[in-house]
C-alpha positions, 0 to 999 in steps of 0.5 A: 345241333343233332347232338343237342336235339338228341340230348334234349330228347333223352333228358326227359327219359333220363328224368323219368328213369331216375324218378322211377328208380327213386320210387322203387327205393322209397316204396312208402311214397307209393301210398301216401295214406300210410304211416310210413309216408307220414313219418318221413318228417321224423326219419329225416333227423332220427334215421329211416328206422328211428335208430338215431343219427351221427348228430348228437341232437337227434336221439334214437327213438326206435323201440322206446315205449309208445307212451313215452314217445306220445308224451314227448310229441304232445309236449313239443306240440303244446310247447311244454318242451322246446326245440323249434324244428320239433315244435314246428313239425307237430304244431297242428297234429291231432292226438290220434296222429301223434299216437300213430307215430308213437306206436309206429316207432315203438315197434321198430327194433333196428340194430343198436350201436354204442357211442363210447367215450374215448379213453374215459378215466377209470374213476369216472366210469366207476362213479357212473356204474355206481350211480346207474346200478346202485344209486347214491343213498347220501344224495338221494339219487336212485339207480337208473335201472330202478326206472329205466329197466335192468337192461336200460331199455326203458319201462312201459308205458312212459320211461325211455330207454337209455341204450344207444344214446350219445353221451352228449345227448344224455348230458344235455338232457340231464342238464336241461332237467336240472335247470328246468328247461325240460320237465314232465307232468307232476310229480316230476321224478326226473327233475328230482333226480337231476337236481341232485346230480353234480356236473361230474356225476352227469358226465360219469353217468353219460360216460358209463352208459356209452360203454355198455354193450347193446342188450340182446333184447331191446324191448322195454321192461314191463310196467313195475311201479313197485320197483320205482323209487317214487311216483313219476308223472312220466308214467301217465299219458298227457291229456 
């Protein structure tokens, strides 16, 4: 009985110590009125610094242009882009809140990790390199670098980076653009590109991207409309 009483007395103290340790490990929760606390719903899936996770469904969002991140958050909120957990998470958030979240993650620069496709066929890699760096004049597919930047880190204000994305995610998103499941404000430039890509071409691009080493400078390229092959609604902020 004495051991039981001692255990009963010590248990609350242990809980208090554990709680104190947890608070020290997660300082954002010491101030609930902070952006770090408000983005906890995001980091659960996208990683504490927005670096992405081992699950291919949750991409890297750190360092992407704030305009792009904001547009995606609005699209999820307004059901223009469908993924139930995201739709639910942002369903009632006002524009100012979404801007704050987008600005926060756009400024983060965690280490970028590559996710290479194992043992890719040389012909697949070569086709992916051609599409990414030169495009395909015969099919009207522009080079990825035309819009996503020479380092493929995106372009301000609304074109995302492609570095650090899992090939499964790239494949899934290009397929969704092609089928119309994903779309952007008109003129929808990505739909124009994706509908001209075959399944092998999509696989080739995703494979080549996965093999690229992380660039030293992870910042998006400055806006340069002149280098873009055609008008793109993604460069405009959603209303």
